[in-house]
MIVEX-169357 format. One record per residue: x, y, z of N, C-alpha, C, O in turn; residue in three letters. Coordinates in steps of 0.001 Angstrom, whole numbers, padded with zeros to 6 digits, always signed. Each point is the difference from the previous one (the first is absolute). Example, Ala and Ser with C-alpha at 12.3 -4.5 7.8 and 13.67 -1.06 7.14 Angstrom:
2
+013190-005690+007800-000890+001190+000000+000900+001200+000000+001036-000019+000665ALA/-001386+001069-001385+000820+001190+000060-000770+001090+000730+000509+001108+000169SER/
***
This chain:
297
-010073-056900-003966-000764+000348+001183+000481+001337+000545+001187+000317-000076MET/-002106+000463+000622+000360+001277+000597+000720-000233+001317-000349-000904+000759THR/+001347+001718-000495+000761-000130+001241-000244+001227+000870-000492+001021-000480HIS/+000839-001127+001767-000189+001115+000907-000879-000424+001161-000212-001192+000221GLY/-000297+002157+000515-000788-000291+001187-001349-000587-000372-000592+000364-001016LYS/+000111-001279+001852-001318-000574-000185-001031+000971+000549+000032+000342+001182THR/-000942+000100-002031-000948+001044+000375-001185-000581+000762-000584-000989-000445LEU/+000216+001575+001578-001255-000381+000644-001141+000774-000662+000099+001213-000180PRO/-001172-001900-000180-001101+000638-000704-001306-000183+000776-000426-001121+000279ILE/-000191+002241+000056-001344-000008+000571-000971+000203-001159-000062+001084-000579ASN/-000685-002110+000246-000853+000051-001192-001225+000882+000181-000780+000170-000937TYR/+000598+000393+002124-001053+000989+000192+000488+001395-000417-000791+000940-000082TYR/+002078-000816-000177+000606+001288-000349+000438-000050-001463+000999-000638-000331ASN/-001754+001317-000547+000268-000098-001435+001378+000520-000370+000624-000513-000929GLU/-000136+001529+001644+001326+000531-000332+001082-001046+000254+001004-000030-000712SER/-001190-000826+001711+000962-001073+000243-000111-001083-001068+001012-000533-000453GLU/-002233+000210+000054-000193-001022-001029+000667+000425-001308+000525-000834-000738VAL/-000551+002138+000458+000601+000504-001236+001529-000121+000001+000641+000233-001025LEU/-000065-000594+002161+001436-000274+000028+000325-001338-000675+001136-000223-000420GLN/-002129-000664+000317+000260-001320-000577-000870-000297-001227+000323-000901-000774VAL/-001402+001633+000587-000835-000185-001178+000006+001296-000805+000026+001082+000587LEU/-000050-001166-001935+000266+001178-000830-001121+001019-000100+000245+001126-000433PRO/-001471-001477+000818-001097+000958-000143-001100-000276+001010-000036-001063+000621SER/-000853+002020-000463-001117-000129+000927-000993-001046-000499-000025-000306-001192SER/-000790-000246+002088-000953-001029-000426-001152+000573-000821-000344+001175+000129PRO/-000243-002017-000972-001211+000378-000722-001195+000101+000942-000945+000750-000244ASN/+001011-001520+001319-001088-000074+000975+000603-000232+001371+000956-000763+000137LEU/-001508+001417+000885+000469-000205+001372-001175+000130+000965-000888+000832-000184SER/+000903-001667+001211-001028+000066+001044+000424+000886+001159-000683+000055+001024SER/+001816+000647-001178+000594+000716+001134-000947+000999+000652+000090+000232+001206ALA/-000995+000362-001975-000887+001028+000543-001369-000532+000409-000901+000779+000310LYS/+000741-002100-000309-001305-000587+000316-000146-000385+001462-001065-000454+000419LEU/+002138+000635+000370-000094-000300+001423+000121-001465+000356-000414-000414+001083GLY/+000987-000388-001998+000233-001412+000305+001285-000105+000817+001089+000203-000536TRP/-001200-000511+001806+001147+000085+000916+000878-001245+000007+001165+000081+000391THR/-001691-001234-000812+000755-001247+000108+000907-000258-001196+000902-000835+000074ASP/-001134+001545-001175+000770-000238-001208-000211+001160-000967-000899+000822+000174PHE/+001754-000775-001204-000193+000941-001100+000070-000791-001304+000887-000833-000189VAL/-001838+001107-000709-000113-000685-001290+000399+000962-001104-000485+001130-000037LEU/+001364-001559-000869+000417+000844-001118-000001-000806-001300+000131-001224+000007THR/-000280+001940-001116+000031-000587-001337+001077+000728-000793-000035+001224-000120HIS/+000991-001973-000421+001127+000594-000713+000097-000542-001428-000340-001153-000265TYR/+000804+001998-000637+000453-000407-001334+001368+000630-000190+000112+001221-000109SER/+000931-002043+000070+001352+000534-000028+000767-000457-001236-000072-001172-000370HIS/+000797+002065-000265+000920-000402-001074+001196-000734+000601+000070-000183+001215PRO/+000855-000231-002050+001205-000682+000467+000642+000795+001134+000087+001227-000059ALA/+000357-001937+001084+000504+000697+001181+000865-000937+000838-000126-001222-000077ASN/+000998+001814+000870+000785-000723+001000-000131+000742+001316+000276+001198+000061GLU/-000692-001884+000993-000209+000651+001288+001302+000071+000795+000945-000746-000258THR/-000918+001645+001214+001039-000025+001028-000271-001205+000909-001140-000451+000116GLU/+002185-000061+000523-000226-001036+001003-000722+000643+001181+000396+001065+000474GLU/-001443-001711-000011-000830+000609+001031-000707-001093+000803+000043-001180-000348HIS/-000689+001605+001427-000892-000897+000725-001234+000787+000422+000083+001195+000285TYR/-001203-001859-000248-001252+000656+000348-000295-000096+001483+000314-001001+000644GLY/-000916+002044-000109-000463-000048+001388-001333-000738+000100-000446-000345+001094GLU/-000182+000109-002237-001222-000790-000069+000268-001270-000826+000947-000056-000785GLN/-001800-000958+000981+000039-001154-000894-000405+000464-001402-000864+000864-000146HIS/+001492-001439-000882-000277+000394-001380-000620-001183-000742+000591-001077-000086ILE/-001784+001298-000443-000678-001000-000826-000234+000618-001371-000615+001062-000101ILE/+001098-001713-000958-000226+000514-001344-000722-001044-000844+000188-001204+000176THR/-001017+001690-001095-000717-000851-000954+000258+000564-001396-000299+001164-000268VAL/+000852-001988-000616+000288+000421-001366-001304+000078-000814-000880-000850+000135ILE/+000777+001888-000981-001190+000190-000819+000331-000103-001488+001147+000206-000396LEU/-002135-000520-000421-000040+000092-001467+000960-000920-000745-000460-000891-000715ARG/+001775+001067+000852+000911-000784-000833+001180-000501+000828+000312+000570+001045LYS/+000356-001651-001517+001163-000520+000734+001097+001052+000128+000130+000893-000838PRO/+000655-001020+001905+001093+000942+000247+001225-000764+000477-000076-000758+000967ALA/+001213+000954-001647+001242-000615+000457+000639+000899+001046+000270+001174-000254LYS/-000032-001736+001427+000490+000759+001144+001316-000600+000482+000131-001219+000115ILE/+000837+002078+000164+001227-000382+000694-000145+000500+001429-000303+001171+000230TYR/+000519-002060+000720-000421+000312+001364+001001-000576+001002+000396-001161-000112HIS/+000009+001962+001078+000838-000471+001097-000779+000170+001295-000549+001069+000266SER/+000501-002123+000539-000742+000029+001258+000897-000546+001106+000325-001187+000020LEU/+000069+002068+000900+000899-000377+001108+001224-000758-000512+000402-001014+000570GLU/+000188+001532-001668+001236-000573-000498-000154-001146-000983+000994-000463-000559GLY/-002231-000013+000328-000231-001071-000975-000508+000614-001301-000930+000806+000006ARG/+001554-001197-001126-000334+000597-001294-000923-000919-000794+000199-001215-000042PHE/-001219+001818-000591-000954-000749-000804-000181+000708-001346+000112+001222-000096PHE/-000388-002004-000920-000408+000529-001297-001185-000834-000458+000117-001219-000130SER/-001253+001854-000118-001195-000773-000308-000976+000828-000828+000077+001228-000031HIS/-000979-001909-000628-001061+000661-000760-001289-000134+000802-000521-001101+000180VAL/+000011+002237+000299-001243+000007+000754-001176+000088-000962-000013+000826-000913LEU/-000967-001683+001130-001192-000018-000831-001101+000846+000634+000003+000202+001214GLN/-000943+000294-002016-001132+000751+000579-000679-000808+001099-000323-001173-000188PRO/+000113+001802+001323-000601-000677+001145+001005-000544+000994-000373-000314+001130GLY/+001652+000190-001518+001019-000498+000932+000138+000943+001189-000056+001222-000138ASP/+000237-001826+001307+000094+000746+001255+001419-000101+000548+000592-001079+000014VAL/-000051+002208+000436+001292+000032+000686-000195+000574+001395-000666+001021+000168THR/+001247-001677+000832-000056+000472+001387+001419+000309+000469+000893-000839-000117LEU/-000692+002026+000641+001290+000368+000595-000263+000500+001418-000589+001068+000165CYS/+001004-001804+000859-000269+000416+001378+000674+001319+000352+001043+000339-000561PRO/-001626+000389+001472+000588+001248+000490+001406-000267+000527+000242-001005+000669ALA/+000684+001918-000978+001365-000123+000486+000926-000794-000892+001208-000011+000233GLY/-001740-000664-001260+000834-000777-000920+000587+000939-001056-000730+000748-000651PHE/+002042-000795+000489+000633+000833-001025-000274-000585-001379+000000-001218-000180SER/-000234+002095-000790-000254-000475-001353+000456+001029-001025+000167+001182+000300GLN/+000025-001663-001492+000346+000802-001176-000687-000646-001185-000127-001224-000047TRP/-000321+002027-000918-000691-000568-001162+000322+000816-001244+000307+001189+000081ALA/-000383-001846-001231+000194+000674-001286-000859-000693-001042-000232-001207+000081ALA/-000245+001978-001069-000750-000564-001113+000302+000824-001249+000277+001196+000085TRP/-000333-001854-001252+000470+000608-001245-001109+000548-000889+000283+000581-001048ASN/-001532-000755+001446-001117+000530-000765-001112+000393+000957+000073-000269+001199GLU/-001102+000907-001739-001073+000491+000865-000644-001146+000777-000229-001088-000529GLU/-000054+001368+001795-000657-000979+000853-001132+000704+000745+000155+001126+000472VAL/-001286-001804-000377-001166+000557+000697-000352-000921+001162-000076-001218-000161GLU/-000134+001805+001317-000283-000833+001166-000776+000776+001058+000035+001229+000056PHE/-000732-001987+000776-000621+000529+001212+000922-000309+001163+000610-001068+000043LEU/-000501+002002+000911+000838-000219+001174-000817+000303+001254-000638+001047+000111MET/+000676-001979+000816-000670+000169+001281+001067-000028+001081+000724-000985+000141LEU/-000627+002062+000618+000991+000096+001072-000729-000071+001335-000785+000883+000346ASN/+001061-001952+000398-000785-000348+001185+000812+000245+001262+001164-000393+000086VAL/-001785+001048+000899+000657+000238+001283+000152-001322+000756-001004-000653+000286GLU/+002238+000241+000046+000188-001266+000727-000759-000052+001319-000551-001039+000364PRO/+000523+002163+000354-000657+000018+001303-001508-000213-000134-000625-000588+000882GLU/+000041+001065-001983-001433-000187-000216-000331-001481-000173-001014-000479+000509SER/+001876-000242-001231-000207-001441-000174+000086-000701+001351-000838-000844+000315VAL/+001840+001187+000480+000179-000619+001315-001188+000280+000912-000480-000897+000692LYS/+000004+002148-000690-001112+000360+000874-001271-000735-000376-000743-000455+000871GLN/+000487+000336-002187-001198-000738-000422+000083-001455+000444-000954-000534+000567PHE/+002101-000112-000825+000139-001413+000340-000058-000203+001514-000567-000983+000476LEU/+001153+001911+000275-000062-000095+001456-001450+000098+000472-000418-000715+000911TYR/-000337+001603-001540-001417+000149+000344-000813-001244-000307-001061-000215+000588GLY/+001557-000609-001513-000671-001255-000336+000506-001169+000840-000382-001149-000222GLN/+001243+001457+001187+000495-001039+000896+001280-000666-000445+000434-000975+000615GLY/+000192+001488-001689+001250-000585-000489+001159+000733+000668+000274+001155-000327TYR/+000407-001817+001259+001037+000661+000795+001399-000554-000267+000962+000441+000628THR/-000831-001399-001548+001316-000563-000286+000857+000999-000771-000509+000814-000770GLN/+001819-000892+000994+000931+000843-000736+000107-000518-001429+000116-001207-000213LYS/-000154+002111-000771+000063-000418-001394+000709+001063-000819+000195+001124+000462PHE/+000187-001478-001669+000581+000970-000922-000517-000281-001413-000230-001148-000379GLU/+000056+002222-000382-000461-000123-001377+001141-000525-000867+001146+000425+000146LEU/-001465-001341-001038+000997-000573-000890+000059+000771-001316-001039+000411-000518LEU/+002231-000210-000029+000083+000608-001338-000497-000980-001054+000245-001203+000092PRO/-000946+001729-001094-000508-000825-001091+000274+000707-001322-000146+001219-000093ARG/+000535-001961-000912+000197+000536-001347-000741-000901-000984+000119-001224+000055ILE/-000873+001830-000940-000788-000730-001003-001040-000898+000655-000282-001087-000504MET/-000290+001524+001616-001017-000803+000677-001299-000001-000795-000421+001032-000522ALA/-000207-002198+000436-001300-000131-000651-001055-000030+001107-000419-001070+000440LYS/+000000+002237-000004-000953+000090+001101-001199+000815-000463+000023+001231+000004ASP/-001068-001946-000403-001163+000648-000591-000705+000911+001008-000490+001067-000369PHE/+000435-001487+001655-000719+000810+000987+000693+001340+000223-000664+001037+000017LEU/+001997-001036+000155+000714+001267+000166-000182+000869-001237-000228+001205+000108ILE/+000330-001820-001286-000187+000741-001246-001357+000700-000010-000088+001178-000346GLN/-000968-001897+000723-001340+000570-000044-000212+001063+001082-000683+000996-000239GLN/+001258-001198+001418-000123+001009+001064+000659+001302-000442-000575+001076+000161ILE/+001783-001176-000719+000718+001197-000430-000755+000699-001129-000122+001225+000002VAL/-000380-001986-000954-000742+000606-001112-001307+000627+000479-000402+001051-000498LYS/-000263-001688+001459-001239+000565+000547+000279+001294+000747-000779+000949-000092THR/+001878-000903+000829+000374+001239+000688+000324+001098-001010-000296+001171+000238LEU/+000905-001545-001365+000277+000989-001047-001300+000559-000566-000103+001201-000252ALA/-000888-002066+000051-001302+000470-000474-000642+000938+001014-000606+001007-000365GLN/+000746-001351+001640-000575+000843+001043+000708+001350+000067-000646+001026+000209GLU/+001961-001018-000382+000741+001257-000012-000406+000853-001203-000126+001219+000107ALA/-000075-001873-001247-000429+000725-001204-001350+000676+000213-000242+001093-000514THR/-000634-001747+001273-001332+000554+000254+000001+001073+001083-001028+000621+000272SER/+002203-000403+000352+000051+000975+001089-000459-000563+001328-000304+000749+000929GLY/+000253-002079-000839-000398-000643+001256-001491+000013+000240-000437+000157+001140GLY/-000358-000320-002186-001457+000164+000136-000659-001112+000827-001081+000211+000552LYS/+001707-001385-000456-000618-001086+000777+000234+000161+001501-000630-000690+000801ARG/+001523+001587-000415+000157+000311+001411+001128-000733+000701+000572-000958-000520GLY/-000271+001444+001726+001132-000498+000772-000184-001455+000432+000962-000769+000016GLN/-002176+000394+000330-000247-001367+000454+000342-001005-001090+000558-001060+000280LEU/-000891+001391-001516+000301-000875-001141+001513-000167-000148+000490-001112-000194TYR/+000241+002215+000286+001456-000040-000142+000631-000784+001152+000915-000794-000214VAL/-001404+001017+001431+000537-000719+001150-000247-001501-000117+000835-000804+000414GLU/-001980+000429-000976-000299-001421-000184+000985-000636-000968+000445-001127+000216SER/-000102+001842-001280+000990-000513-000956+001369-000129+000662+000712-000979-000222LEU/-000344+001975+001041+001291-000071+000690+000032-001189+000954+000999-000717+000057PHE/-002082+000498+000697-000048-001115+000941+000142-001336-000735+000701-000897+000467ASN/-001364+000771-001611+000126-001218-000795+001436-000184-000476+000533-001109+000032LEU/+000095+002204-000477+001390-000064-000448+000924-000429+001131+000848-000871-000191LEU/-001005+001479+001375+000868-000317+001140-000138-001471+000395+000999-000669+000263ALA/-002229+000170-000221-000221-001399+000362+000611-000931-001056+000572-001036+000340ALA/-000693+001403-001604+000559-000819-001083+001526-000003+000044+000627-001042-000190HIS/-000028+002209+000441+001460+000058+000106+000494-000898+001128+000978-000730-000162LEU/-001662+000788+001311+000410-000824+001138-000110-001486-000331+000851-000799+000391GLN/-001907+000441-001114-000240-001424-000281+000971-000565-001033+000433-001146+000122ARG/-000083+001940-001144+000735-000560-001130+001379+000621-000245+000788-000555-000766PHE/-000481+001683+001390+001244+000688-000362+000828+000437+001215+000773+000953-000085HIS/-000934-001639+001192+000824+000292+001174+000601-001297+000517-000410-001100-000370THR/+001388+001272+001230+000600-001145+000670-000021+000273+001494+000315+001102+000448ILE/-000686-002109+000309+000014+000098+001452+001440-000046+000484+000759-000875-000414HIS/-000371+001794+001278+001387+000066+000477+000027-000203+001505-000018+000975+000752THR/+000060-002223-000297+000027-000281+001439+001315+000424+000636+001008+000183-000683PRO/-001037-000032+001989+001216+000331+000734+000987-001171-000094-000393-001160+000126GLU/+001676+001473-000349+001022-001039-000077+000363-000503+001400-000049+000771+000958LEU/+000412-002050-000823+000518-000476+001283+001225+000816+000403+000742+000479-000857PRO/-000535-000326+002149+001059+000889+000489+001379-000412-000494+000801+000864-000356GLU/-000500-002164+000324+001327-000433-000437+000217+000314-001476+001118+000308-000413HIS/-002198-000386-000393+000126+000302-001425+000173+001500-000217+000731+000428-000893PHE/-001418+000371+001727+000160+001444-000089+001449+000401+000242+000545+000839-000716GLN/+000074-001438+001723+001390+000340+000318+000924-000357-001166+000915+000756-000325HIS/-001159-001915-000304+000864-000435-001096-000117+000948-001195+001016+000393-000573ARG/-002235-000022+000191-000178+000889-001150+000482+001409+000314+000486+000698-000889THR/-000616-000273+002139+000503+001319+000384+001511+000062-000132+000539+000999-000478GLN/+000156-002059+000898+001453-000042-000139+000389+000031-001476+000954+000676-000384ARG/-001698-001409-000438+000280-000052-001427-000173+001369-000653+000735+000358-000921GLN/-001714+000403+001410-000335+001289-000602+000846+001144+000559+000068+001064-000616LEU/+000575-001256+001763+000659+001091+000705+001008+000778-000847+000044+001225+000122GLN/+000776-001864-000982+000928+000799-000818-000715+001018-000897+000499+001107-000198PRO/-001654-001474-000337-000758+000926-000847-000601+001124+000830-000044+001147-000444ALA/-000421-001471+001649-000561+001034+000882+001086+000995+000392-000231+001209+000003ILE/+001418-001720+000329+001116+000895+000335+000348+000896-001183+000294+001183+000172ASP/-000329-001751-001366+000309+000760-001219-000994+001149-000178+000393+001115-000341TYR/-001669-001385+000570-001022+001043-000138+000200+001107+001027-000092+001181-000335LEU/+000364-001550+001571+000213+001010+001041+001224+000863-000308-000020+001213+000205TYR/+001090-001852-000700+001233+000740-000283-000151+000962-001173+000743+000976-000101ASP/-001699-001246-000785-000175+000826-001210-001394+000620-000049-000617+000091-001062ARG/+000143+000325+002207-001372+000474+000102-000234+001284-000784-001135+000276-000388ILE/+002189+000527+000141-000137+001234-000762+000177-000242-001504-000205+000905-000810GLN/+000585-002127+000448+000186-000327-001406-001251-000702-000532-001054+000063+000633GLU/+001152-000716-001763-001120-000730-000579+000436-001436-000292+000217-000356-001158ASP/-000087-000479+002211+000457-001371-000212-000921-000738-000961-001220+000159+000054PRO/+001800-000958-000923-000807-000705-000994-000225-001448+000421+000730-000548+000826SER/-001751-000049-001412-000277-001406+000240+001149-000867-000496+000288-001050+000575LEU/+000366+001493-001644+001156-000733-000532+001135-000029+001020+000670-001020+000161THR/-000455+002148+000532+001029+000053+001040-000292-001012+001104+000890-000730+000438ASP/-002148+000694+000008-000366-000922+001079+000138-001447-000454+000414-000863+000773LEU/-000761+000602-002025+000125-001361-000527+001455-000451-000010+000299-001155+000306ALA/+000604+002067-000657+001424-000338-000026+000515-000285+001411+000794-000919+000204ALA/-001247+001706+000762+000442-000190+001386-000454-001339+000551+000761-000704+000664ILE/-002026+000356-000950-000568-001231+000548+000232-001214-000897-000350-001124+000360LEU/+000955+001366-001555+000247-001090-000957-001301-000717-000352-000094-001226+000042LYS/-000907+002039-000391-001321-000498-000382-000464+000745-001235+000608+000991-000404MET/-001684-001470-000192-000636+000766-001071-000802+001140+000623-000378-000081+001169SER/+000111+001145-001933-000831+001088+000543-001338-000497+000529-000463+000461+001043PRO/-000161-001394-001752-001293-000524+000450+000147-000692+001360-000845+000174+000878TYR/+001914-000957-000701+000204-000681+001272+000241+000991+001137-000404-000240+001138GLN/+001068+001359-001456+000224+001037+001015-001335+000567+000471-000226+000150+001200VAL/-000655+000165-002143-001316+000542+000355-000757-000982+000884-000589+000395+001007VAL/+000600-001677-001378-000723-001009+000778+000584-000146+001403-000745-000152+000968GLN/+002080+000198-000852+000634-000120+001316-000345+001193+000879-000284-000164+001187LEU/+000308+001379-001768-000372+001183+000766-001433-000104+000503-000277+000268+001169PHE/-000635-000661-002061-001403-000064+000389-000237-001093+001031-000801+000165+000920LYS/+001503-001284-001078-000145-001114+000933+000524+000367+001383-000568-000408+001013GLN/+001648+001174-000972+000675+000307+001259-000536+001256+000675-000193+000026+001216THR/-000047+001022-002018-000394+001292+000588-001457+000368-000251-000549+000875+000669THR/-000075-001549-001637-001364+000361-000359-000083+001098-001043-001095+000419-000377GLY/+002265+000060-000102+000036+001108-000949+000903-000345-001184+000904-000828+000113PHE/-001162+001477-001249+000937-000079-001118+001234+000826+000365-000058+000786+000945THR/+001174-000940-001666+001177+000820+000297-000282+001501-000031+000512+000737+000842PRO/-001315-000275-001794-000335+001421-000071-000789+000448+001214+000279+001054+000573LEU/-001262-001846-000177-000796+000351+001170+000867+000005+001263-000156+000858+000868GLN/+001068-001827-000781+000886-000060+001163+000919+001211+000040+000228+000574+001065PHE/+000305-000180-002227+000875+001172-000065-000734+001254+000459+000567+000820+000723LEU/-001819-000664-001135-000780+001158+000443-000139+000026+001520+000059+001065+000614LEU/-000240-002218-000020-000111-000064+001462+001334+000303+000672+000031+000608+001070ARG/+001058-001022-001681+001328+000367+000514+000164+001520-000019+000509+000593+000951CYS/-000947+000024-002044+000136+001446-000129-000863+000743+001015+000428+001004+000570ARG/-001631-001495-000349-000866+000634+000995+000592-000148+001398-000065+000932+000802VAL/+000639-002090-000507+000620-000195+001306+001205+000927+000173+000211+000550+001081GLU/+000582-000377-002148+001114+000947+000062-000536+001415+000233+000576+000765+000773ARG/-001672-000422-001441-000595+001331+000168-000478+000221+001431+000135+001101+000533ALA/-000693-002136+000094-000431+000128+001400+001159+000463+000889-000158+000872+000854ARG/+001330-001483-001080+001159+000357+000811+000468+001420-000310+000340+000759+000908GLN/-000324-000402-002194+000458+001330-000407-000928+001103+000503+000454+001103+000305LEU/-001742-001395-000219-000968+001012+000449+000212+000398+001461-000506+001031+000443LEU/+001243-001833+000293+000284+000332+001399+001036+001111+000123+000189+000578+001071LYS/+000483-000289-002192+000991+001082-000008-000678+001291-000452-000319+000132-001181ASN/+000086+000827+002087-000738+001228-000356+000778+000903-000953-000574+000933-000562PRO/+001861-001187+000367+000804+000853-000884-000125-000390-001472+000482+000720-000875ASN/-001122-001850+000599-000173-000435-001376-001342+000478-000544-001032-000177+000647LEU/+001042+000777-001821-001252+000387-000649-000686-001240-000564+000610-001066-000091SER/-001874+001209-000286-000722-001124-000601+000680-000464-001286+000049-001198-000281MET/+000472+002141-000494+000703-000376-001224+001257-000794+000321+000302-000987-000671MET/+000438+001418+001706+001198-000741+000414-000366-001435+000385+000668-000955-000396ASP/-001746+000826+001181-000437-001328+000441-000371-000857-001201+000394-001163-000092VAL/-001159+001752-000834-000449-000746-001176+001184-000511-000805+000044-001173-000371ALA/+000912+002046+000103+001157-000377-000821+000864-001051+000699+000414-000982-000616ILE/-000145+001194+001907+000848-000938+000723-000664-001363+000198+000677-001009+000197GLN/-002001+000993-000251-000731-001266+000122-000199-000678-001349-000525-001111-000070ALA/+000950+001789-001014-000059-000634-001309-001187+000366-000868-000223-000629-001034GLY/-000560+001655+001443-001144+000424-000804+000411+001164-000898+000745+000890+000411PHE/-001248-000915-001649+000420+001002-000981-000767+001307+000092+000383+000987-000626SER/-001473-000966+001407-000781+001232+000128-000759-000002+001325-000208-001047+000613SER/-000195+002231-000191-000791+000135+001223-001334-000724-000134-000444-000666+000935ILE/-000196+000796-002098-001329-000601-000172+000064-001527+000109-000859-000613+000633SER/+001877-000001-001252+000149-001450+000120+000285-000401+001440-000548-000981+000503LEU/+001401+001741+000148+000336-000271+001399-001254+000036+000871-000256-000925+000771PHE/-000523+002000-000900-001182+000153+000847-001022-001093-000276-000618-000526+000925GLU/+000439+000179-002222-001002-001009-000338+000373-001371+000567-000826-000668+000622ARG/+002082+000253-000843+000401-001330+000453+000130-000057+001522-000291-001031+000605HIS/+000719+002109+000007+000099+000017+001456-001382-000186+000606-000176-000801+000918PHE/-000808+001540-001429-001360-000101+000535-000583-001383-000266-000672-000571+000859TYR/+000934+000028-002064-000541-001305-000357+000523-001102+000917-000739-000922+000348SER/+002007+001014+000044+000622-001056+000804-000112+000269+001494-000281-000913+000777ILE/+000501+002178-000367+000004+000326+001426-001381+000392+000527-000236-000029+001208ALA/-000676+000395-002115-001335+000384+000426-000082+001394+000594-000987+000336+000654GLY/+002012+000482-000874+000069+001353+000543+000884+000812-000937+000893-000559-000637ILE/-001123+001859+000542+000830+000812-000867+001376+000228+000644+000120-000066+001223THR/+000908+000331-002022+001316+000292+000590-000032+001169+000983+000644-000040+001048PRO/-001400+001077-001399-000086+001175+000894-000602-000378+001334+000515+000385+001050THR/-001627-001152-001083-000637-000397+001247+000905-000938+000798+000040+000072+001229ALA/+000679-000944-001917+000918-000908+000694+001086+000786+000721+000334-000299+001147TYR/+000217+001307-001825+001039+000828+000622-000546+000756+001196+000674+000090+001026ARG/-001874+000453-001132-000587+000770+001100-000302-000873+001204+000063+000462+001139GLU/-000390-001719-001387-000354-000900+001106+001195-000699+000605-000153-000784+000936ASN/
***
């Protein structure tokens, strides 16, 4: 497995995608104006990705021939043979790594989490939920939606925006019905107990905010498996360890921005971000305002 920092990937930015995939897609919907998702078609030779997490939900459909994949998802390792039509779901923010030893062809749909939430909210669904990871899922409807979107992208979007939006709405409703879990608020006494249990890991993250704490480190501290650590974080804070760490870094940046003697680069580095662009993107995503505007206000 590749070691080092877990890369955040915005799948709308091809240069970022090329950090984890070896070549550009054969087909992309990026220039068609589809705002809720991006559809791509890849044919890749043997490859091993960097450990990364997507800012969008990742849905893949295997094409043509079986593919043996080695896959790590939030610290859990899998080895499996994916058959043509098999669907894999990786929720936004979940760390993953993958490797394969021969050519693999697949369609990938990267879906904006907020778009799914907004559609469901508009349909009257207001409960808190989260998308579940799936590997080797046999879901004919998702397979057909993704393939139909690929056909539409190949045609240059000739059926129009309404057709594409209808497919997205069907996908969002299907994901909510079959691939999410309702996450109700925990009773107050249970929240306190899980918070106490998690506190050593939270302290560890805060103390090493400029480093790259690993899931293995947190598992050792809490005396749990990596998978159990992820579940405890999500149950207690609503975020995966990676998502929680990003919020810790943004909160540290808020405090640092109050010091006018620190440059933006100083703030970014001291808050644990490796570049200005990553700092600005994650700060805006979490705080809803740019670092510059936050400092000015």
